[in-house]
C-alpha positions in Angstrom: 105.4 245.3 175.8 107.3 244.8 179.1 110.6 243.5 178.6 111.9 243.5 182.0 112.3 240.4 184.1 110.2 240.0 187.1 111.5 239.3 190.8 110.5 235.8 190.3 112.5 235.6 187.2 115.5 237.0 188.6 115.3 234.6 191.6 115.0 231.8 188.8 118.0 233.2 187.0 120.0 233.0 190.4 118.9 229.6 191.0 120.1 228.4 187.5 123.4 230.7 188.0 124.1 229.1 191.4 123.6 225.3 189.9 125.6 226.0 186.9 128.7 227.4 189.0 128.4 224.3 191.2 128.1 221.5 188.5 129.8 222.7 185.2 133.1 221.2 185.0 135.8 223.9 185.0 137.9 222.2 182.3 135.3 222.3 180.0 134.3 226.1 180.9 137.9 227.0 180.3 137.8 225.1 176.8 134.6 227.0 175.8 135.9 230.7 177.0 138.9 229.8 175.1 137.3 228.3 171.9 139.5 225.4 172.5 138.4 222.0 170.7 135.7 220.3 172.5 136.0 216.5 172.4 133.0 214.1 172.2 133.6 213.3 175.7 133.3 216.9 176.8 129.8 217.5 175.2 128.5 214.2 176.6 129.7 214.8 179.8 127.7 218.2 180.3 124.8 216.5 178.4 124.7 214.1 181.0 125.0 216.3 183.8 122.1 218.1 182.6 120.3 215.0 181.9 120.7 214.0 185.4 119.3 217.0 186.6 116.3 216.6 184.2 117.4 219.9 182.2 118.6 218.4 178.8 115.3 218.5 177.7 114.9 222.2 179.1 112.3 223.2 176.5 110.3 220.0 177.1 106.8 220.0 178.8 106.5 218.0 181.9 104.4 215.3 180.1 107.5 213.9 178.6 110.0 214.4 181.4 111.0 218.2 180.9 110.9 220.7 183.5 108.1 222.5 182.1 109.5 226.1 181.8 107.8 229.1 180.2 109.4 230.9 177.5 111.4 233.3 180.0 112.5 230.6 182.0 113.9 228.6 179.0 115.6 231.7 177.8 117.5 232.6 181.0 118.5 229.1 181.3 120.1 229.5 178.0 121.7 232.7 178.9 123.3 231.7 182.1 124.6 228.6 180.7 126.1 230.4 178.1 127.9 233.2 180.0 129.1 230.4 182.4 131.1 228.9 179.7 128.9 225.8 179.2 129.2 224.2 175.7 126.4 224.4 173.3 124.0 221.5 173.8 124.3 219.3 170.7 120.7 220.3 169.5 119.9 217.3 167.3 118.5 215.1 169.6 117.0 217.3 172.5 116.2 220.5 170.4 115.1 219.1 167.1 114.0 215.6 167.0 112.5 215.4 170.4 109.8 218.0 169.7 109.2 216.2 166.5 108.5 212.9 168.1 106.3 214.4 170.9 104.2 216.2 168.2 103.9 213.6 165.5 105.3 210.6 167.0 103.6 207.3 168.1 103.3 206.5 171.9 105.6 203.7 171.2 108.3 206.2 169.6 107.9 208.6 172.4 108.5 205.7 174.7 111.6 204.5 173.3 113.4 207.6 172.1 112.6 210.3 174.5 114.4 208.9 177.7 117.6 208.4 176.0 117.6 211.9 174.4 116.8 213.5 177.9 119.7 211.3 179.7 122.3 212.3 177.1 123.1 208.7 176.5 121.9 208.4 172.9 123.6 210.7 170.2 121.5 211.9 167.2 122.6 213.2 164.0 120.6 215.2 161.2 120.0 213.5 157.6 118.6 216.4 155.8 121.0 218.1 153.2 122.1 216.0 150.1 124.3 217.0 147.3 122.4 219.4 145.2 119.5 219.8 148.0 120.7 222.0 150.5 118.5 225.2 150.7 116.2 223.7 148.2 115.6 220.7 150.4 112.6 219.8 148.7 114.5 218.4 145.8 116.0 215.6 147.9 116.5 212.3 146.2 117.4 209.8 149.1 115.0 207.1 148.4 112.9 204.9 150.9 110.9 202.1 149.2 108.4 200.4 151.5 108.4 196.5 151.2 106.4 194.9 153.7 107.3 195.7 157.3 110.4 197.9 156.2 111.5 200.6 154.3 114.5 200.1 152.0 116.9 203.2 152.1 119.4 204.1 149.4 121.2 207.5 149.0 123.3 209.9 150.2 123.1 212.5 153.3 125.9 215.4 153.2 127.0 217.9 155.9 126.0 215.4 158.6 127.5 217.3 161.8 129.1 215.1 164.0 127.5 212.0 162.3 130.8 210.2 163.3 129.4 209.8 166.7 125.6 209.2 165.8 123.7 206.2 167.4 120.6 207.3 165.5 119.8 209.7 162.6 116.4 211.3 161.8 116.2 211.4 157.8 114.0 213.2 155.2 113.7 210.7 152.2 111.4 210.2 149.2 108.8 207.6 149.3 106.9 209.2 146.3 107.4 211.1 143.1 104.0 212.1 142.4 102.8 215.7 142.7 104.8 218.5 144.1 108.3 217.7 145.5 107.2 218.2 149.1 104.3 216.1 148.9 106.6 213.0 148.7 108.8 213.1 151.6 108.6 211.1 154.5 110.4 211.5 158.1 112.2 208.2 159.2 114.3 207.4 162.5 117.1 205.4 161.6 119.6 203.2 163.5 122.9 204.3 162.5 124.2 200.7 163.3 122.1 199.3 160.3 123.8 197.2 157.9 124.5 199.4 154.8 125.3 202.8 156.4 128.9 204.3 155.8 129.8 207.3 157.4 132.8 209.3 155.5 134.6 212.1 156.8 134.8 215.8 155.3 137.7 217.7 156.5 136.7 221.3 156.8 139.0 224.5 156.5 139.8 224.9 159.9 141.1 221.2 159.8 138.2 219.6 161.8 136.3 216.5 161.3 133.1 218.3 162.1 130.8 217.3 159.1 130.3 213.8 157.0 128.8 212.3 154.2 126.4 209.4 155.0 125.6 206.8 152.7 122.7 204.4 152.3 122.9 201.3 150.7 119.8 199.0 150.7 119.4 199.9 154.3 116.2 198.0 156.1 114.4 200.3 158.4 111.2 199.1 160.2 108.3 200.7 159.1 107.4 201.3 162.7 110.4 204.0 162.6 108.0 206.4 160.1 107.2 209.3 162.0 103.8 210.3 161.6 102.1 209.5 158.1 103.8 208.6 154.9 104.5 211.5 152.6 103.9 214.1 155.4 107.4 214.6 156.2 107.6 218.3 154.8 105.3 219.2 157.5 107.2 217.9 159.9 110.4 219.0 158.5 109.2 222.8 158.8 108.3 222.1 162.4 111.7 221.0 163.1 113.6 223.9 161.2 111.7 226.7 162.9 113.4 225.1 166.1 116.9 224.8 164.1 116.9 228.3 162.9 115.9 229.9 166.3 118.8 227.9 167.9 121.4 229.2 165.2 120.9 232.7 166.4 122.1 231.8 169.8 122.2 235.1 171.0 123.6 234.3 174.5 126.5 232.8 172.8 126.9 236.1 170.9 126.9 238.0 174.3 129.7 235.7 175.7 131.9 236.1 172.7 131.5 239.8 172.5 133.0 240.0 176.1 136.0 237.7 174.8 136.3 240.1 172.0 137.0 242.9 174.3 139.5 240.7 176.3 141.3 239.9 173.1 141.3 243.5 172.0 142.3 244.7 175.3 145.3 242.1 175.6 146.6 243.0 172.1 146.3 246.8 172.4 144.1 247.6 170.1 141.2 248.3 172.1 142.3 252.2 172.5 142.2 252.4 168.7 138.8 254.4 168.2 138.1 253.1 164.7 138.3 249.5 166.2 136.4 250.4 169.4 133.9 251.8 167.0 133.6 248.5 165.4 132.9 246.5 168.5 130.4 249.1 169.8 128.4 248.4 166.4 128.5 244.8 167.1 127.4 245.3 170.6 124.4 247.2 169.4 123.3 244.5 166.8 123.6 241.9 169.6 121.4 244.3 171.7 119.1 244.6 168.9 118.9 240.7 168.3 118.3 240.2 171.8 115.6 242.9 172.0 113.9 240.6 169.1 114.1 237.3 170.9 112.6 239.2 174.2 109.7 240.4 172.2 109.0 237.0 171.0 109.1 235.6 174.6 107.0 238.5 175.8 104.5 237.7 173.4 104.3 234.0 174.0 104.4 234.8 177.6 101.0 237.0 177.5 99.4 234.5 175.2 99.7 236.2 172.3 100.8 234.8 168.6 104.4 235.2 168.7 106.1 236.6 165.8 107.1 234.3 163.2 110.6 235.6 162.9 113.0 232.5 163.1 114.2 233.0 159.7 115.1 236.5 160.7 116.8 235.7 163.7 118.7 233.1 162.0 119.8 235.7 159.5 121.1 238.2 162.1 122.6 236.0 164.4 124.6 234.0 161.8 125.9 237.3 160.6 126.8 238.4 164.1 128.9 235.4 164.7 130.9 236.1 161.5 131.3 239.5 162.5 132.8 238.8 165.8 135.0 236.0 164.4 136.3 238.7 162.2 137.1 241.1 164.6 138.9 238.8 166.8 141.0 237.8 164.0 141.7 241.8 163.1 142.5 242.3 166.8 145.2 239.3 167.0 146.5 240.0 163.6 149.2 237.2 162.3 149.1 235.6 165.8 145.6 234.3 164.7 147.1 232.5 161.9 148.5 229.3 162.8 146.3 226.1 162.5 148.5 223.2 164.1 145.9 222.1 166.5 148.2 219.5 168.2 151.0 222.1 168.9 148.5 224.6 170.1 146.8 222.3 172.4 150.3 221.6 173.9 150.6 225.4 174.4 153.6 226.3 172.3 152.0 229.5 170.8 150.9 230.6 174.1 154.7 230.4 175.0 155.9 231.8 171.7 153.7 235.1 171.6 152.4 235.4 175.3 148.9 235.1 174.2 147.2 231.7 174.3 144.0 233.2 174.0 144.6 234.1 170.3 145.4 230.5 169.4 142.2 229.2 167.7 141.0 232.4 166.3 141.9 231.1 162.7 139.9 228.0 163.5 136.5 229.9 164.6 137.0 232.4 161.6 137.0 229.4 159.1 134.1 227.4 160.9 131.8 230.5 161.3 132.1 230.8 157.3 129.4 228.4 157.1 126.9 229.9 159.6 125.0 231.8 156.8 124.6 228.8 154.9 123.4 226.0 156.8 119.8 225.8 158.2 119.0 227.5 155.0 121.0 229.9 153.2 120.2 233.8 154.4 119.5 234.4 150.9 116.6 232.0 150.9 115.5 233.1 154.4 115.3 236.8 153.4 112.5 235.5 150.7 111.0 233.6 153.4 111.0 236.6 155.9 109.5 238.8 152.9 106.6 236.3 152.3 105.7 235.6 155.9 106.4 238.5 157.8 106.1 241.6 155.4 103.8 239.9 153.1 105.3 240.7 150.0 
């Protein structure tokens, strides 16, 4: 198995790097490199820049308006944008629901929704988790009852990331209570402007409004918004979750944040501490190992072989790595990483106070990363899945 990039692939990397250097707004990359708060405008501005180029759906085939890149090209694009300081593309539209619409949606749904996703104009949210139905997603209770040409939706979704900005939301809903829980679930596309939808903020430990509760009170959804067949939504959900878990691993962001960790350690004069440098070295080894796993999957896909079913394994390792680098950054900065007064930090007071603006958001990052081993299916559950699908036990 050859994990080296060909000259043609290196030329493609150079093309991507040059385009990103020319088109990525400097104020946005500065925020990303220093883990400063990104606004909706920041995220959507970059999405629209990619959309105009036709690269917001960088994993899409040409028949749906994408660039038609192979697995290696997609990886190189993700790596170069991450290292340059581009924000992570909000994945719910281009990475998660779009592939489901392509694979299982009707031609009318594809024509209606894919252009708005690709352009970055339409913001999508994900309606999966519910109170009591997170990793055990098949136990969800949000109900959709068919009445003529509409479904009437009642229930609640929670932990809806950036749902306060959503134009549309894709939801798993229960359309039947017969048989196994998985067999009564359907996949609906719902306009967030529909009467009866209420979005309530959940303020997290880092003080941010990143996640929400979404309530549905007799919400009318056209039956044409059903993706695929009724009661077959669990099949589509599993298809989507494979994309989500691979996205969570995000080895390219880990490589970028490793360099940031080294910068912080050097600025805070702890890089020369042998034990601390050992911890950085162990983290770097794990990041390289994760990257090799990603490249093995890509190499298998490139050669036409069955790629390894390791989305869950990559999610486990990637999420643990994210927690570790945020912990090490906190340790490097010590007490100067603690303040969480966002307005004051963005005004620059902490940089003046300690002479190190780079430590300002570390506590926010640390607290936010506590959730990575839970969302997208908790790591405990993922280990069970890996033992069954990969190890066969």
